[in-house]
Backbone bond lengths (Angstrom), bond angles and torsions (degrees), N, CA, C in turn:
res aa  C-N    CA-C-N  psi(-1)  N-CA   C-N-CA  omega(-1)  CA-C   N-CA-C  phi
1 M - - - 1.428 - - 1.530 108.52 -
2 I 1.221 117.84 153.41 1.409 123.87 -177.81 1.545 109.50 -126.15
3 E 1.290 116.18 127.86 1.633 120.22 179.30 1.568 102.12 -78.76
4 W 1.286 115.71 128.16 1.481 125.18 176.27 1.482 111.88 -96.83
5 G 1.353 117.52 -12.84 1.498 119.97 -172.61 1.493 107.37 99.45
6 G 1.245 123.70 143.92 1.403 123.57 175.07 1.536 112.16 71.44
7 A 1.291 115.88 22.44 1.547 123.17 173.49 1.476 110.16 70.88
8 L 1.346 122.69 22.42 1.397 121.81 175.31 1.592 106.07 -104.45
9 R 1.364 114.92 124.91 1.409 120.21 -179.64 1.562 115.58 -117.23
10 W 1.179 118.09 139.26 1.502 120.80 176.75 1.505 109.38 -102.93
11 L 1.357 114.89 135.85 1.459 119.05 174.68 1.449 110.24 -117.51
12 A 1.387 115.81 122.45 1.451 120.52 -179.24 1.617 107.78 -93.50
13 A 1.274 114.42 97.02 1.409 122.86 -173.63 1.458 115.87 -101.66
14 S 1.341 113.98 150.10 1.542 115.77 178.77 1.556 108.15 -74.98
15 A 1.303 113.20 170.88 1.450 118.39 179.10 1.451 113.00 -65.12
16 A 1.402 118.50 -25.68 1.416 124.74 175.85 1.463 119.49 -72.32
17 T 1.317 114.33 -11.20 1.462 122.38 -178.78 1.595 110.78 -66.00
18 E 1.332 112.62 129.97 1.486 118.80 -179.17 1.543 110.56 -84.24
19 P 1.275 119.53 114.88 1.454 118.68 176.28 1.459 118.20 -55.42
20 Q 1.299 116.06 -27.85 1.582 120.28 -178.36 1.549 106.08 -71.79
21 R 1.334 118.03 -36.07 1.530 118.36 -179.51 1.475 112.73 -72.20
22 V 1.350 116.67 -30.48 1.463 118.36 -179.48 1.548 106.25 -76.16
23 R 1.336 118.02 -39.80 1.439 121.70 177.24 1.514 112.31 -62.58
24 E 1.258 117.66 -42.60 1.448 120.61 178.38 1.532 110.81 -63.42
25 W 1.350 120.05 -43.54 1.410 123.78 175.27 1.494 113.07 -60.89
26 S 1.354 121.51 -46.22 1.303 123.10 -179.41 1.499 112.91 -63.89
27 A 1.365 116.47 -43.28 1.510 120.62 177.12 1.531 112.73 -61.08
28 A 1.316 115.03 -39.15 1.425 119.95 176.75 1.485 112.87 -64.00
29 N 1.369 117.81 -26.27 1.389 122.63 178.32 1.509 116.50 -98.17
30 G 1.316 116.25 14.69 1.474 123.97 176.57 1.592 113.73 82.17
31 G 1.339 117.05 25.94 1.428 118.60 -179.13 1.503 112.98 -135.99
32 H 1.265 120.06 -158.90 1.443 122.99 179.28 1.546 106.76 -152.42
33 A 1.301 116.64 161.54 1.490 119.25 -176.50 1.558 104.68 -128.71
34 T 1.466 111.55 136.60 1.398 119.55 176.06 1.525 104.87 -123.26
35 L 1.415 114.94 133.99 1.403 118.57 173.73 1.514 109.69 -73.73
36 F 1.352 114.39 128.33 1.489 118.23 -176.96 1.433 108.97 -100.92
37 H 1.270 120.63 -52.33 1.482 119.24 -172.63 1.637 105.52 -141.27
38 A 1.350 115.40 119.84 1.412 121.87 173.06 1.532 108.64 -165.08
39 T 1.394 110.94 157.21 1.422 114.77 174.22 1.532 114.74 -80.14
40 D 1.274 113.09 -33.37 1.504 122.69 -178.71 1.555 107.01 -98.25
41 K 1.219 118.24 109.66 1.503 121.73 177.78 1.486 113.60 -115.89
42 S 1.391 109.09 21.73 1.516 116.65 -178.64 1.593 114.73 -62.98
43 G 1.337 114.87 -26.21 1.448 122.61 177.85 1.488 110.06 -77.54
44 G 1.310 122.78 -1.13 1.498 123.32 179.40 1.581 107.36 95.31
45 V 1.311 113.99 150.74 1.485 116.13 177.94 1.529 109.11 -94.21
46 F 1.323 117.08 -35.95 1.541 116.98 -176.21 1.506 111.93 -102.26
47 Q 1.319 112.39 160.37 1.506 120.10 176.80 1.504 108.22 -62.78
48 P 1.368 121.89 131.13 1.390 117.60 173.67 1.481 117.37 -58.71
49 L 1.315 118.41 143.29 1.567 120.19 -176.19 1.478 109.95 -79.05
50 T 1.316 113.09 148.81 1.451 117.14 170.86 1.532 105.51 -75.07
51 T 1.318 112.77 164.24 1.494 118.17 176.59 1.546 116.39 -50.47
52 T 1.292 113.19 -46.20 1.463 122.03 179.95 1.536 110.60 -60.70
53 T 1.340 113.86 -54.82 1.478 120.72 177.86 1.481 113.97 -61.22
54 H 1.274 120.13 -36.68 1.452 127.18 177.37 1.560 107.73 -60.53
55 A 1.320 116.85 -48.28 1.498 120.81 179.93 1.560 109.32 -65.42
56 L 1.301 116.07 -36.84 1.523 113.79 179.09 1.510 114.64 -69.82
57 H 1.441 112.94 -39.96 1.545 116.97 170.91 1.496 110.16 -56.95
58 A 1.372 119.10 -50.22 1.418 121.86 177.14 1.526 115.46 -47.36
59 R 1.345 114.08 -47.84 1.457 119.33 -173.82 1.520 110.65 -71.47
60 L 1.352 113.78 -39.95 1.540 119.72 175.54 1.515 110.33 -60.67
61 K 1.355 115.92 -47.99 1.475 122.61 177.66 1.595 109.41 -52.76
62 S 1.327 111.06 -49.21 1.458 116.00 -175.09 1.569 110.83 -65.07
63 A 1.285 112.57 -37.49 1.527 117.90 -174.21 1.520 108.14 -72.62
64 F 1.370 121.40 -42.70 1.403 123.70 -172.88 1.495 113.58 -97.47
65 D 1.335 120.11 -10.85 1.434 124.38 177.94 1.541 108.30 -144.67
66 P 1.365 118.46 65.02 1.508 123.98 -172.47 1.514 108.18 -57.37
67 H 1.322 121.90 -33.31 1.463 123.19 -173.67 1.588 112.56 -91.78
68 G 1.262 117.89 -5.87 1.447 125.27 171.97 1.617 112.44 67.53
69 V 1.275 112.94 43.69 1.383 119.72 -175.31 1.597 115.78 -104.42
70 L 1.293 115.88 -15.58 1.398 120.73 -175.74 1.554 114.04 -98.39
71 N 1.381 113.16 121.56 1.432 119.58 177.35 1.533 117.62 50.52
72 R 1.256 115.56 40.88 1.474 120.58 175.99 1.457 118.24 -46.06
73 G 1.211 119.98 118.49 1.495 123.83 173.25 1.564 112.81 72.64
74 R 1.299 116.51 10.03 1.417 120.60 -177.51 1.612 113.99 -66.55
75 L 1.264 114.24 -50.24 1.514 118.06 179.33 1.535 111.41 -91.65
76 Y 1.352 112.72 -49.26 1.530 120.44 178.72 1.417 106.30 -133.29
77 P 1.370 118.26 138.88 1.474 124.11 -174.65 1.544 109.84 -55.40
78 E 1.263 121.25 -34.53 1.531 122.57 -174.15 1.567 115.00 -86.49
79 F 1.312 111.95 1.06 1.463 118.12 174.51 1.487 113.65 -109.67
C-alpha cells in the first residue's frame, strides 16, 4: 500500500486478488475500497452500499433526478 496523503491509500494488487476480500478488510478498518484500474471489473468498481446508505442514495437520486435520466447505472446499476 502507498500513503497518498489525506488518508488515501493505493494498493497494487495482483490479478488473483479478490475484490470482496479487500472491501471486507477496508470496511472492517473504517474505510472503503474502489477499483481504480483493472481489466476485469466483474466484481464491481465501488464498495457495496450498506442498507442505510443505499436508502439515502435512493432518496437523493429521487429528489435531484425524479425522472431518472442523469448518469443511469454509472456508479451503481440500480441508480
